C-alpha positions as CSV (number, residue, x, y, z in Angstrom):
1,M,7.6,57.0,-42.6
2,G,8.3,57.6,-39.0
3,S,11.0,56.1,-36.9
4,D,8.6,53.6,-35.3
5,H,7.7,52.3,-38.7
6,A,11.3,52.1,-39.7
7,T,12.0,50.0,-36.6
8,Q,9.2,47.7,-37.4
9,R,10.7,47.1,-40.8
10,Q,14.2,46.2,-39.6
11,S,15.1,42.7,-40.8
12,A,11.8,42.3,-42.7
13,A,11.9,39.7,-45.5
14,V,11.4,41.3,-48.9
15,V,11.0,40.2,-52.5
16,L,12.9,42.2,-55.1
17,V,11.4,42.9,-58.5
18,G,13.0,44.4,-61.5
19,V,11.5,45.1,-65.0
20,D,13.7,45.2,-68.1
21,F,12.3,47.7,-70.6
22,G,15.3,47.4,-72.8
23,L,17.0,50.4,-71.4
24,P,20.8,50.5,-70.9
25,H,22.3,49.7,-67.6
26,F,19.5,47.5,-66.4
27,D,20.6,45.7,-63.3
28,A,19.7,42.1,-64.3
29,E,20.9,40.7,-60.9
30,L,19.1,43.4,-58.9
31,E,22.5,43.7,-57.1
32,E,22.2,47.4,-56.2
33,L,18.5,47.1,-55.1
34,G,19.6,44.2,-52.8
35,L,22.3,46.4,-51.3
36,L,19.9,49.2,-50.8
37,A,17.5,46.9,-49.1
38,Q,20.2,45.6,-46.8
39,T,21.3,49.2,-46.1
40,A,17.7,49.9,-44.9
41,G,17.9,46.8,-42.6
42,L,15.8,44.5,-44.8
43,Q,16.5,41.0,-45.9
44,P,16.0,40.0,-49.6
45,V,14.6,36.5,-49.8
46,A,13.7,36.2,-53.5
47,R,14.3,38.1,-56.7
48,L,12.2,38.3,-59.9
49,V,13.2,39.9,-63.2
50,C,10.9,40.2,-66.2
51,K,10.9,41.8,-69.6
52,R,8.2,44.2,-70.9
53,K,8.0,46.7,-73.8
54,A,6.2,49.2,-71.5
55,P,4.8,49.3,-68.0
56,D,1.4,47.9,-67.4
57,A,-0.8,50.9,-66.5
58,A,-2.6,49.1,-63.6
59,L,0.0,46.7,-62.1
60,F,3.3,47.8,-63.8
61,V,4.2,44.1,-64.4
62,G,0.9,42.8,-65.6
63,S,-1.5,40.4,-63.9
64,G,0.4,37.2,-64.7
65,K,3.7,38.4,-63.2
66,A,1.8,39.9,-60.3
67,D,0.5,36.5,-59.6
68,E,4.0,35.1,-59.7
69,I,5.2,37.8,-57.2
70,R,2.3,36.9,-54.9
71,L,3.3,33.3,-54.9
72,L,6.9,34.2,-54.1
73,V,5.6,36.3,-51.2
74,Q,3.6,33.4,-49.8
75,M,6.4,30.9,-50.3
76,H,9.0,32.9,-48.5
77,G,6.8,34.6,-46.0
78,A,7.9,38.0,-47.2
79,A,6.6,41.1,-45.4
80,E,6.8,43.4,-48.5
81,V,7.9,43.8,-52.1
82,L,10.5,46.2,-53.5
83,F,10.5,47.4,-57.1
84,D,13.7,48.7,-58.7
85,Q,11.8,51.2,-60.7
86,A,9.6,54.1,-59.7
87,L,5.9,53.3,-59.4
88,S,3.0,55.6,-59.9
89,P,0.6,56.1,-56.9
90,A,-2.1,54.1,-58.7
91,Q,0.3,51.2,-59.6
92,Q,1.5,51.1,-56.0
93,R,-2.0,51.0,-54.6
94,N,-3.2,48.3,-57.1
95,L,-0.1,46.1,-56.4
96,E,-0.7,46.3,-52.7
97,R,-4.3,45.2,-53.2
98,H,-3.2,42.3,-55.5
99,L,-0.2,41.1,-53.4
100,E,-1.8,41.9,-50.0
101,V,1.6,43.2,-48.6
102,P,3.1,46.7,-48.7
103,V,4.8,47.6,-51.9
104,Y,7.7,50.1,-52.1
105,D,9.7,51.4,-55.0
106,R,13.3,52.4,-55.4
107,T,12.6,56.1,-54.7
108,L,10.9,55.5,-51.4
109,L,13.6,53.0,-50.4
110,I,16.3,55.6,-51.0
111,L,14.3,58.2,-49.1
112,E,14.0,55.9,-46.1
113,I,17.7,55.2,-46.1
114,F,18.4,58.9,-46.2
115,A,15.9,59.5,-43.3
116,Q,17.7,56.8,-41.2
117,R,21.2,58.3,-42.0
118,A,20.7,62.1,-41.8
119,R,22.5,63.5,-38.7
120,S,22.8,67.2,-39.2
121,H,19.9,69.7,-38.8
122,E,20.2,70.6,-42.5
123,G,20.4,66.9,-43.6
124,K,17.2,66.1,-41.7
125,L,15.4,69.0,-43.2
126,Q,16.5,68.1,-46.8
127,V,15.3,64.5,-46.3
128,E,12.0,65.6,-44.8
129,L,11.4,68.0,-47.8
130,A,12.1,65.2,-50.3
131,R,9.9,62.8,-48.4
132,L,7.0,65.3,-48.2
133,Q,7.2,66.1,-51.9
134,Y,7.0,62.3,-52.6
135,L,4.1,61.8,-50.3
136,S,2.2,64.8,-51.7
137,T,1.8,62.9,-55.0
138,R,0.3,59.7,-53.6
139,L,-2.8,59.6,-51.4
140,V,-2.7,55.8,-50.8
141,R,-4.2,56.2,-47.4
142,R,-1.1,54.8,-45.7
143,W,-0.1,58.0,-43.9
144,T,-2.3,60.1,-41.6
145,H,-0.8,63.3,-40.2
146,L,2.3,62.5,-42.3
147,E,3.6,59.7,-40.0
148,R,1.0,57.3,-38.5
149,Q,-0.1,54.2,-40.4
150,Q,-3.8,53.7,-40.8
151,G,-5.9,50.8,-42.1
152,G,-4.8,47.6,-43.7
153,I,-3.3,46.8,-47.0
154,G,-5.9,46.4,-49.7
155,Q,-8.4,48.5,-47.9
156,R,-10.5,50.3,-50.6
157,G,-11.5,53.9,-50.4
158,G,-10.8,55.9,-47.3
159,P,-12.3,58.2,-44.7
160,G,-13.6,60.5,-47.4
161,E,-12.6,63.4,-49.7
162,T,-12.6,65.8,-46.8
163,Q,-9.8,63.9,-44.9
164,I,-7.8,63.5,-48.2
165,E,-8.0,67.3,-48.8
166,L,-7.0,67.9,-45.2
167,D,-4.0,65.7,-45.6
168,K,-3.1,67.4,-48.9
169,R,-3.2,70.8,-47.2
170,M,-1.2,69.6,-44.2
171,I,1.5,68.2,-46.5
172,G,1.5,71.4,-48.5
173,E,1.9,73.5,-45.3
174,A,4.6,71.2,-44.1
175,I,6.5,71.5,-47.4
176,K,6.3,75.3,-47.2
177,R,7.6,75.4,-43.6
178,T,10.4,73.0,-44.4
179,K,11.5,75.0,-47.4
180,E,11.5,78.2,-45.3
181,R,13.7,76.5,-42.7
182,L,16.1,75.2,-45.4
183,Q,16.4,78.7,-46.8
184,K,17.5,79.9,-43.4
185,V,20.1,77.2,-43.2
186,K,21.2,77.9,-46.7
187,R,21.8,81.6,-45.8
188,Q,23.9,80.5,-42.9
189,R,25.9,78.2,-45.1
190,N,26.4,81.1,-47.6
191,T,27.7,83.3,-44.9
192,Q,30.3,80.6,-43.9
193,R,31.2,80.2,-47.5
194,R,31.8,83.9,-48.0
195,Q,34.0,83.9,-44.9
196,R,36.1,81.1,-46.5
197,E,36.3,83.1,-49.8
198,R,37.5,86.2,-48.0
199,R,40.3,84.0,-46.5
200,D,41.2,83.1,-50.1
201,T,40.8,79.4,-49.4
202,F,41.2,76.8,-52.2
203,N,38.1,74.6,-52.1
204,I,38.2,70.9,-53.0
205,S,35.1,68.7,-53.0
206,L,35.0,64.9,-53.0
207,V,32.2,63.6,-55.2
208,G,31.5,60.1,-56.5
209,Y,29.1,57.1,-56.6
210,T,28.0,55.9,-53.3
211,N,30.4,53.4,-51.6
212,A,33.3,54.5,-53.8
213,G,35.3,55.2,-50.6
214,K,35.0,59.0,-50.4
215,S,34.7,59.2,-46.6
216,T,37.6,56.7,-46.2
217,L,39.8,59.0,-48.5
218,F,38.6,62.1,-46.6
219,N,39.6,60.5,-43.3
220,A,43.0,59.4,-44.7
221,L,43.8,62.9,-46.0
222,V,42.7,65.0,-43.0
223,K,42.9,62.4,-40.2
224,A,39.3,63.1,-39.4
225,R,36.8,60.6,-38.0
226,A,33.9,61.1,-40.5
227,Y,31.8,57.9,-40.5
228,A,32.9,55.5,-43.2
229,A,31.6,52.0,-43.9
230,D,31.3,49.5,-46.7
231,Q,27.7,50.3,-47.4
232,L,25.5,52.5,-49.6
233,F,25.1,56.1,-48.3
234,A,27.3,55.6,-45.3
235,T,27.5,59.4,-45.1
236,L,24.9,62.0,-46.0
237,D,25.9,65.3,-44.5
238,T,28.7,67.4,-46.0
239,T,31.7,67.5,-43.8
240,T,34.4,70.1,-44.4
241,R,37.9,70.1,-42.8
242,Q,41.2,71.9,-43.5
243,L,43.8,69.9,-45.3
244,Y,47.4,71.1,-44.9
245,L,49.6,70.6,-48.0
246,A,53.2,70.9,-47.0
247,D,54.5,71.2,-50.5
248,A,52.3,74.3,-51.0
249,G,52.9,75.7,-47.5
250,C,49.2,76.3,-47.0
251,S,45.9,74.6,-46.1
252,V,43.0,74.0,-48.4
253,S,39.3,73.3,-47.6
254,L,38.3,69.7,-48.3
255,S,34.6,68.7,-48.3
256,D,33.1,65.2,-48.3
257,T,29.6,65.1,-50.0
258,V,26.7,62.7,-50.3
259,G,27.3,59.8,-52.7
260,F,25.4,59.7,-56.0
261,I,23.4,56.7,-57.3
262,R,21.6,55.6,-60.4
263,D,18.1,57.1,-60.7
264,L,18.7,59.3,-57.7
265,P,15.2,60.7,-57.0
266,H,14.9,64.2,-58.5
267,G,13.3,65.4,-55.3
268,L,16.5,64.4,-53.5
269,V,18.7,66.2,-56.0
270,D,16.5,69.3,-55.5
271,A,16.4,68.9,-51.7
272,F,20.1,68.4,-51.4
273,Q,20.9,71.4,-53.5
274,A,22.3,73.2,-50.4
275,T,24.5,70.3,-49.5
276,L,25.7,69.8,-53.1
277,Q,26.4,73.5,-53.2
278,E,29.8,72.6,-51.8
279,A,30.5,70.8,-55.0
280,V,29.2,73.6,-57.2
281,D,31.4,76.2,-55.4
282,A,34.6,74.0,-55.4
283,D,37.8,75.0,-57.2
284,L,38.5,71.4,-57.9
285,L,36.4,68.2,-57.8
286,L,38.0,64.9,-56.8
287,H,35.7,62.4,-58.4
288,V,36.3,59.2,-56.4
289,V,35.7,56.0,-58.4
290,D,35.5,52.4,-57.1
291,G,38.2,51.0,-59.3
292,A,37.5,47.5,-58.2
293,N,33.8,47.7,-59.3
294,P,33.4,46.2,-62.8
295,H,30.6,48.7,-63.5
296,F,32.7,51.8,-62.7
297,P,32.2,53.3,-66.3
298,E,28.5,53.4,-65.7
299,Q,28.9,54.8,-62.2
300,I,31.2,57.6,-63.6
301,A,28.5,58.4,-66.2
302,Q,25.8,58.6,-63.4
303,V,28.0,61.0,-61.4
304,Q,28.5,63.2,-64.5
305,R,24.8,63.4,-65.0
306,V,24.1,64.6,-61.5
307,L,27.0,67.1,-61.7
308,A,25.4,68.5,-64.9
309,E,22.1,68.8,-63.0
310,I,23.6,70.9,-60.3
311,D,25.6,73.0,-62.7
312,A,29.0,71.6,-61.6
313,A,30.0,69.9,-64.9
314,D,32.5,72.6,-65.9
315,I,34.4,72.6,-62.6
316,P,38.0,71.2,-63.0
317,Q,37.8,67.5,-62.1
318,W,40.3,64.7,-61.4
319,L,39.4,61.1,-61.4
320,V,40.7,59.3,-58.3
321,F,40.5,55.5,-58.8
322,N,40.2,54.1,-55.3
323,K,40.4,50.6,-53.9
324,L,43.7,49.7,-55.5
325,D,44.2,47.2,-52.7
326,A,41.2,45.3,-53.9
327,L,42.6,44.6,-57.4
328,A,44.4,41.4,-58.4
329,P,48.0,42.1,-59.6
330,E,47.0,41.6,-63.3
331,Q,44.2,44.2,-62.9
332,R,46.4,47.0,-61.5
333,P,47.1,49.9,-63.9
334,P,50.6,49.9,-65.3
335,Q,51.0,53.5,-64.1
336,L,49.3,55.0,-61.0
337,Q,49.0,58.4,-62.7
338,G,47.8,59.2,-66.1
339,T,44.7,60.5,-67.9
340,Y,41.2,59.2,-68.5
341,E,39.1,60.1,-71.6
342,L,35.6,61.3,-70.6
343,D,33.1,63.0,-72.9
344,A,35.9,64.0,-75.3
345,R,38.0,65.4,-72.5
346,L,41.2,64.1,-71.0
347,L,40.9,64.2,-67.3
348,P,43.8,63.6,-64.9
349,R,43.7,60.1,-63.3
350,I,45.2,59.0,-60.1
351,S,45.0,55.4,-58.7
352,L,45.3,54.9,-55.0
353,S,44.1,53.0,-52.0
354,A,42.6,55.2,-49.3
355,R,42.6,52.1,-46.9
356,S,46.3,51.1,-47.3
357,G,47.6,54.6,-48.1
358,E,49.2,53.6,-51.4
359,G,49.2,56.6,-53.7
360,L,48.1,59.2,-51.1
361,A,51.5,61.0,-51.0
362,A,51.4,61.4,-54.8
363,L,47.8,62.8,-54.5
364,R,49.0,65.3,-51.9
365,Q,51.9,66.4,-54.1
366,Q,49.6,66.9,-57.1
367,L,47.1,68.9,-55.0
368,A,49.9,71.1,-53.8
369,A,51.0,71.7,-57.4
370,A,47.4,72.5,-58.4
371,V,47.1,75.1,-55.5
372,L,50.4,76.8,-56.5
373,A,49.3,76.9,-60.1
374,A,45.9,78.4,-59.2
375,R,47.7,81.1,-57.3
376,G,49.7,82.0,-60.4
377,Q,47.0,82.0,-63.0
378,E,43.6,80.4,-64.0
379,M,44.2,77.0,-65.5
380,S,42.0,74.3,-66.8
381,S,41.7,70.8,-65.2
382,G,43.8,69.3,-68.0
383,D,46.6,71.9,-67.5
384,I,46.6,71.9,-63.7
385,L,48.0,68.4,-63.6
386,D,50.4,67.4,-66.3
387,L,50.6,63.7,-65.7
388,P,52.5,61.3,-67.8
389,G,50.6,58.2,-69.0
390,E,48.3,56.8,-71.5
391,T,44.5,57.4,-71.8
392,A,42.8,54.7,-69.8
């Protein structure tokens, strides 16, 4: 979708739809989908949740529920419908014909947010590649020459097989060009990384679920001005700065990475491999957790899945429970430092508030101790930080 189309969609009224197939972590309130919609500049006006044993092959939700959605669209004057699950090209096309409004799924919504937010040359290339790979699987006749809209919703057929094949070839060529450009950027990044390695720099990467406060913590530690906001995917591009640790008498390299999210499109994981390489090559991962979010255990699990996908699961990791200032007194942990049991491992746990600064000094001290220990000998994440405290 081009920028003109994105502008047209700003503040559009949308109906949110979620289907419960009995899988764990189903978002019954469609809270995250609503936040994603608002992040994209859309306005949720109605929500519909239904249960099914399996997706309907033609309409995903079945004809009865599709009729209910159409009624909601008409009642609220909605401009489009958003599904919390991924739709097949045929399901998307059939739903648009039935509902007579554009239909988008979670994958395309995340891609659109990434397209709006990418700032660096590399970030834009990565988003473009993921978007092209998504479009290559669906010839729903919405895009011509990859950007321009054509025809109306519900229009059957198209300009013919020749045009479809032409579009497929164009998308294929665009994917090839974008991959080549990304490889060039990746080589440049590898050169920069090798220079850092020659300087024997200790590398720390911030990872975590989107909106956990990574960028706020990054700014608080290095006094940078990386963009931070209370929204999903506030930052997409990896930012790296030097962090001076007085207790260790040296500087370390600190990187802020893109936030993870449930059901992150695999195309994006693949496309963002270069950006996430900062996490793969880190000596230590600071996994930032929104300690005020009641669903934080699920969010931790999602982050661990993505880390496993990018081969970063074995890197020493500390859990940094952020947003201490947002907790009621009775919710605060009895000790700000301790351990957290995760996948049969005891990981160091530090609670702090990046916004108020509480706990930041302790984090700096522990990071300095980790750097000094790493200089002496190779140590595991559990040994690096010998924190007192109970398993959370």
